[in-house]
SERO-4910 file (N, C-alpha, C, O; in steps of 0.05 Angstrom, whole numbers):
BEGIN
 pado doro    nc1    nc2    nc3   cac1   cac2   cac3    cc1    cc2    cc3    oc1    oc2    oc3
  Met    A     17    -23      0      0      0      0     18     24      0     36     27     17
  Val    A     14     43    -18     29     67    -19     10     90    -14    -10     94    -29
  Ser    A     14    105      7     -3    127     14     12    153      8     36    153      1
  Glu    A     -2    175     10     10    201      3     22    215     27     31    238     24
  Asn    A     23    202     50     35    216     73     65    214     72     77    199     55
  Ser    A     78    229     89    107    231     88    122    205     95    145    201     86
  Gly    A    109    186    110    122    161    117    120    140     96    131    118     99
  Ser    A    106    146     74    101    125     54    126    116     39    128     93     30
  Ser    A    145    134     35    169    126     21    185    105     36    196     87     23
  Asn    A    187    108     62    200     87     78    186     61     76    198     40     74
  Gln    A    159     62     77    143     37     76    147     24     48    149     -1     47
  Thr    A    147     40     27    150     29      0    178     17     -3    181     -4    -15
  Gln    A    199     30      8    226     20      5    230     -7     20    247    -23     12
  Asn    A    214    -11     41    217    -35     58    202    -59     46    204    -81     57
  Arg    A    186    -56     26    170    -77     14    188    -97     -1    206    -89    -15
  Arg    A    181   -123      3    195   -144    -12    187   -144    -41    204   -149    -59
  His    A    161   -139    -47    151   -139    -74    138   -112    -80    120   -103    -65
  Pro    A    146    -98   -101    135    -72   -108    105    -74   -115     97    -93   -129
  Arg    A     89    -55   -106     61    -55   -113     56    -40   -139     70    -20   -145
  Lys    A     37    -49   -154     29    -37   -179      0    -28   -177    -16    -43   -167
  Pro    A     -6     -4   -186    -34      6   -184    -52     -7   -205    -58      5   -226
  Ile    A    -60    -31   -199    -77    -47   -217   -105    -50   -205   -107    -59   -182
  Arg    A   -125    -44   -221   -153    -47   -211   -164    -72   -224   -166    -75   -249
  Ala    A   -173    -91   -207   -185   -116   -217   -208   -123   -198   -206   -118   -174
  Asn    A   -229   -134   -208   -252   -142   -192   -244   -166   -175   -229   -184   -183
  Val    A   -254   -166   -150   -249   -188   -132   -275   -197   -118   -294   -182   -115
  Thr    A   -276   -223   -111   -296   -233    -93   -281   -248    -71   -258   -258    -75
  Tyr    A   -293   -251    -48   -280   -265    -26   -300   -280    -10   -324   -274     -9
  His    A   -290   -300      4   -306   -317     23   -290   -317     49   -265   -321     49
  Tyr    A   -304   -314     71   -291   -312     97   -308   -327    117   -332   -321    120
  Glu    A   -297   -346    131   -311   -361    151   -310   -346    178   -289   -345    191
  Asn    A   -332   -334    185   -334   -319    210   -340   -339    233   -364   -346    237
  Thr    A   -320   -347    247   -324   -367    268   -340   -356    292   -353   -371    306
  Arg    A   -338   -330    296   -352   -318    319   -382   -319    314   -398   -324    333
  Leu    A   -391   -315    289   -419   -316    282   -427   -344    271   -451   -349    266
  Asn    A   -408   -361    268   -412   -388    257   -426   -387    230   -446   -401    226
  Arg    A   -416   -371    212   -427   -370    185   -406   -361    164   -386   -348    171
  Met    A   -411   -367    139   -394   -359    117   -402   -332    107   -426   -328    101
  Met    A   -384   -314    106   -389   -287     95   -377   -285     67   -356   -296     62
  Thr    A   -391   -271     49   -381   -267     22   -382   -237     16   -398   -222     28
  Gly    A   -366   -229     -2   -366   -201    -10   -351   -197    -36   -340   -215    -48
  Ser    A   -351   -172    -45   -337   -165    -70   -325   -137    -67   -331   -122    -49
  Gly    A   -309   -131    -87   -296   -105    -88   -276   -104   -111   -281   -116   -132
  Phe    A   -255    -90   -106   -234    -88   -127   -207    -82   -115   -205    -73    -92
  Thr    A   -186    -89   -130   -159    -83   -120   -153    -54   -124   -160    -42   -144
  Met    A   -138    -43   -105   -127    -16   -108    -99    -18   -119    -90     -1   -135
  Asn    A    -85    -39   -110    -58    -45   -120    -52    -74   -115    -65    -87    -98
  Leu    A    -33    -85   -131    -25   -113   -129      5   -115   -129     19    -98   -140
  Ser    A     14   -136   -116     42   -144   -118     44   -174   -119     23   -187   -117
  Gln    A     67   -184   -121     71   -213   -121     63   -225    -95     55   -248    -93
  Gly    A     65   -210    -73     61   -221    -46     34   -213    -34     27   -224    -13
  Gly    A     19   -194    -46     -6   -186    -33    -20   -165    -49    -14   -159    -72
  Ala    A    -41   -153    -36    -57   -133    -50    -70   -115    -29    -72   -122     -6
  Leu    A    -78    -92    -39    -96    -74    -23   -123    -76    -38   -125    -69    -61
  Ile    A   -144    -85    -23   -170    -88    -36   -190    -69    -22   -188    -64      2
  Arg    A   -208    -57    -38   -229    -41    -28   -255    -57    -28   -263    -67    -49
  Ile    A   -266    -60     -4   -290    -78      0   -311    -63     16   -306    -41     25
  Glu    A   -334    -76     19   -357    -63     33   -360    -72     62   -376    -61     76
  Ser    A   -345    -92     71   -348   -102     98   -321   -104    112   -300   -108     98
  Tyr    A   -321   -101    138   -296   -103    153   -287   -132    155   -303   -150    159
  Leu    A   -261   -137    152   -249   -163    155   -228   -161    178   -211   -144    177
  Pro    A   -230   -178    198   -212   -177    221   -183   -183    213   -179   -203    198
  Pro    A   -164   -168    222   -136   -174    217   -129   -202    227   -140   -211    248
  Leu    A   -111   -216    213   -102   -243    218   -121   -264    209   -115   -288    210
  Ser    A   -145   -257    200   -164   -277    189   -154   -285    161   -141   -269    148
  Glu    A   -162   -309    152   -155   -318    126   -180   -318    109   -202   -326    118
  Ile    A   -177   -310     83   -200   -309     65   -192   -323     39   -169   -326     32
  Asp    A   -213   -333     25   -209   -343     -2   -216   -320    -20   -238   -310    -20
  Leu    A   -196   -311    -36   -199   -288    -52   -196   -295    -81   -177   -309    -89
  Asn    A   -215   -287    -98   -215   -291   -127   -211   -265   -141   -226   -246   -137
  Ile    A   -190   -263   -157   -183   -239   -172   -187   -244   -201   -176   -263   -213
  Gln    A   -204   -227   -214   -209   -230   -243   -188   -213   -258   -187   -189   -254
  Thr    A   -173   -226   -275   -153   -212   -291   -166   -198   -315   -189   -203   -321
  Ser    A   -151   -181   -328   -161   -165   -351   -169   -183   -374   -185   -175   -391
  Asp    A   -157   -207   -376   -165   -226   -398   -187   -245   -389   -192   -264   -404
  Gly    A   -200   -240   -367   -223   -256   -358   -217   -280   -341   -235   -294   -333
  Lys    A   -191   -286   -337   -184   -309   -321   -188   -303   -291   -187   -279   -283
  Ile    A   -191   -323   -275   -195   -320   -246   -170   -331   -232   -162   -354   -237
  Val    A   -158   -315   -216   -136   -323   -199   -147   -328   -171   -157   -309   -158
  Lys    A   -146   -353   -162   -156   -360   -135   -133   -360   -115   -112   -372   -120
  Thr    A   -137   -345    -93   -117   -343    -73   -128   -348    -45   -152   -344    -40
  Arg    A   -111   -357    -28   -117   -357      1   -100   -334     11    -76   -333      6
  Ala    A   -112   -316     26    -98   -292     35   -103   -287     65   -124   -294     75
  Arg    A    -84   -275     77    -86   -268    106    -89   -238    107    -75   -223     94
  Val    A   -109   -229    122   -114   -200    125    -93   -189    144    -90   -197    167
  Val    A    -78   -169    134    -58   -156    150    -70   -132    165    -64   -127    189
  His    A    -86   -116    151   -100    -94    164   -126    -88    149   -129    -96    126
  Cys    A   -144    -75    162   -169    -67    149   -178    -41    162   -181    -39    186
  Lys    A   -181    -21    145   -186      6    154   -211     18    140   -213     16    116
  Arg    A   -229     29    155   -252     42    144   -244     68    130   -230     85    142
  Val    A   -252     72    105   -245     96     90   -269    113     83   -266    136     76
  Ala    A   -293    102     85   -318    116     80   -341     98     90   -336     76     99
  Phe    A   -365    108     88   -388     91     96   -389     66     78   -390     68     54
  Asn    A   -390     43     91   -390     17     77   -366     14     57   -369      1     37
  Arg    A   -343     25     64   -319     23     47   -296     18     65   -290     34     83
  Tyr    A   -281     -4     60   -258    -11     76   -235    -18     57   -239    -30     36
  Asp    A   -211    -10     65   -187    -18     51   -174    -39     68   -166    -35     91
  Ala    A   -171    -63     56   -158    -86     70   -132    -93     55   -132    -98     31
  Gly    A   -111    -93     70    -85   -103     60    -84   -133     65    -87   -142     88
  Val    A    -79   -148     44    -78   -177     47    -51   -188     37    -40   -177     18
  Gln    A    -42   -209     50    -17   -223     42    -25   -250     30    -40   -265     43
  Phe    A    -16   -256      6    -23   -281     -6     -9   -305      9     15   -304     15
  Val    A    -25   -326     14    -14   -350     26    -10   -371      5     11   -383      3
  Thr    A    -30   -375    -13    -27   -393    -36    -41   -380    -60    -59   -364    -56
  Val    A    -32   -387    -84    -43   -375   -108    -47   -397   -129    -28   -413   -134
  Lys    A    -71   -398   -142    -76   -417   -164    -91   -402   -185   -108   -385   -179
  Gln    A    -85   -407   -210    -98   -394   -232   -118   -413   -245   -111   -436   -251
  Lys    A   -142   -404   -251   -162   -420   -265   -169   -406   -291   -167   -382   -294
  Lys    A   -176   -423   -311   -183   -412   -337   -211   -402   -337   -221   -392   -358
***
Protein backbone atom coordinates (compact mmCIF):
# COMPACT_ATOMS: atom_id res chain seq x y z
CA MET A 1 0.00 0.00 0.00
CA VAL A 2 1.44 3.37 -0.97
CA SER A 3 -0.14 6.37 0.69
CA GLU A 4 0.49 10.04 0.15
CA ASN A 5 1.75 10.78 3.65
CA SER A 6 5.37 11.53 4.40
CA GLY A 7 6.08 8.07 5.84
CA SER A 8 5.04 6.24 2.69
CA SER A 9 8.46 6.32 1.03
CA ASN A 10 10.02 4.36 3.91
CA GLN A 11 7.15 1.86 3.79
CA THR A 12 7.50 1.46 0.02
CA GLN A 13 11.29 0.98 0.24
CA ASN A 14 10.86 -1.76 2.88
CA ARG A 15 8.50 -3.87 0.72
CA ARG A 16 9.75 -7.19 -0.60
CA HIS A 17 7.53 -6.94 -3.70
CA PRO A 18 6.74 -3.60 -5.38
CA ARG A 19 3.05 -2.73 -5.63
CA LYS A 20 1.47 -1.84 -8.96
CA PRO A 21 -1.69 0.32 -9.22
CA ILE A 22 -3.85 -2.36 -10.87
CA ARG A 23 -7.63 -2.36 -10.57
CA ALA A 24 -9.26 -5.80 -10.83
CA ASN A 25 -12.59 -7.10 -9.60
CA VAL A 26 -12.45 -9.42 -6.59
CA THR A 27 -14.80 -11.67 -4.66
CA TYR A 28 -14.01 -13.25 -1.32
CA HIS A 29 -15.28 -15.83 1.15
CA TYR A 30 -14.54 -15.61 4.85
CA GLU A 31 -15.57 -18.05 7.57
CA ASN A 32 -16.70 -15.95 10.51
CA THR A 33 -16.21 -18.35 13.41
CA ARG A 34 -17.62 -15.89 15.93
CA LEU A 35 -20.97 -15.81 14.11
CA ASN A 36 -20.60 -19.40 12.87
CA ARG A 37 -21.35 -18.52 9.24
CA MET A 38 -19.69 -17.97 5.87
CA MET A 39 -19.44 -14.35 4.77
CA THR A 40 -19.03 -13.34 1.12
CA GLY A 41 -18.30 -10.03 -0.50
CA SER A 42 -16.85 -8.26 -3.49
CA GLY A 43 -14.81 -5.25 -4.38
CA PHE A 44 -11.70 -4.39 -6.36
CA THR A 45 -7.96 -4.17 -5.98
CA MET A 46 -6.37 -0.79 -5.41
CA ASN A 47 -2.92 -2.25 -6.02
CA LEU A 48 -1.27 -5.63 -6.46
CA SER A 49 2.12 -7.18 -5.89
CA GLN A 50 3.54 -10.67 -6.07
CA GLY A 51 3.03 -11.03 -2.32
CA GLY A 52 -0.29 -9.31 -1.66
CA ALA A 53 -2.86 -6.66 -2.49
CA LEU A 54 -4.81 -3.72 -1.17
CA ILE A 55 -8.49 -4.39 -1.78
CA ARG A 56 -11.46 -2.03 -1.38
CA ILE A 57 -14.48 -3.89 -0.02
CA GLU A 58 -17.83 -3.17 1.64
CA SER A 59 -17.40 -5.10 4.92
CA TYR A 60 -14.80 -5.15 7.67
CA LEU A 61 -12.44 -8.15 7.77
CA PRO A 62 -10.60 -8.83 11.03
CA PRO A 63 -6.80 -8.71 10.84
CA LEU A 64 -5.09 -12.14 10.91
CA SER A 65 -8.19 -13.83 9.44
CA GLU A 66 -7.75 -15.89 6.28
CA ILE A 67 -9.98 -15.44 3.24
CA ASP A 68 -10.47 -17.17 -0.09
CA LEU A 69 -9.93 -14.38 -2.61
CA ASN A 70 -10.73 -14.57 -6.34
CA ILE A 71 -9.15 -11.94 -8.58
CA GLN A 72 -10.44 -11.49 -12.13
CA THR A 73 -7.64 -10.62 -14.55
CA SER A 74 -8.05 -8.27 -17.53
CA ASP A 75 -8.24 -11.28 -19.89
CA GLY A 76 -11.14 -12.78 -17.90
CA LYS A 77 -9.20 -15.47 -16.03
CA ILE A 78 -9.73 -16.00 -12.31
CA VAL A 79 -6.78 -16.17 -9.94
CA LYS A 80 -7.81 -18.00 -6.76
CA THR A 81 -5.83 -17.17 -3.65
CA ARG A 82 -5.85 -17.86 0.03
CA ALA A 83 -4.90 -14.61 1.75
CA ARG A 84 -4.28 -13.39 5.29
CA VAL A 85 -5.71 -10.00 6.27
CA VAL A 86 -2.88 -7.78 7.50
CA HIS A 87 -4.99 -4.68 8.19
CA CYS A 88 -8.47 -3.36 7.46
CA LYS A 89 -9.32 0.32 7.71
CA ARG A 90 -12.62 2.11 7.18
CA VAL A 91 -12.25 4.80 4.50
CA ALA A 92 -15.91 5.79 4.01
CA PHE A 93 -19.42 4.57 4.78
CA ASN A 94 -19.48 0.84 3.86
CA ARG A 95 -15.97 1.13 2.35
CA TYR A 96 -12.90 -0.55 3.79
CA ASP A 97 -9.34 -0.89 2.53
CA ALA A 98 -7.91 -4.28 3.48
CA GLY A 99 -4.27 -5.16 3.01
CA VAL A 100 -3.90 -8.87 2.36
CA GLN A 101 -0.87 -11.14 2.09
CA PHE A 102 -1.14 -14.07 -0.30
CA VAL A 103 -0.72 -17.50 1.31
CA THR A 104 -1.37 -19.64 -1.79
CA VAL A 105 -2.16 -18.76 -5.42
CA LYS A 106 -3.80 -20.84 -8.18
CA GLN A 107 -4.92 -19.69 -11.62
CA LYS A 108 -8.12 -20.98 -13.23
CA LYS A 109 -9.15 -20.59 -16.87
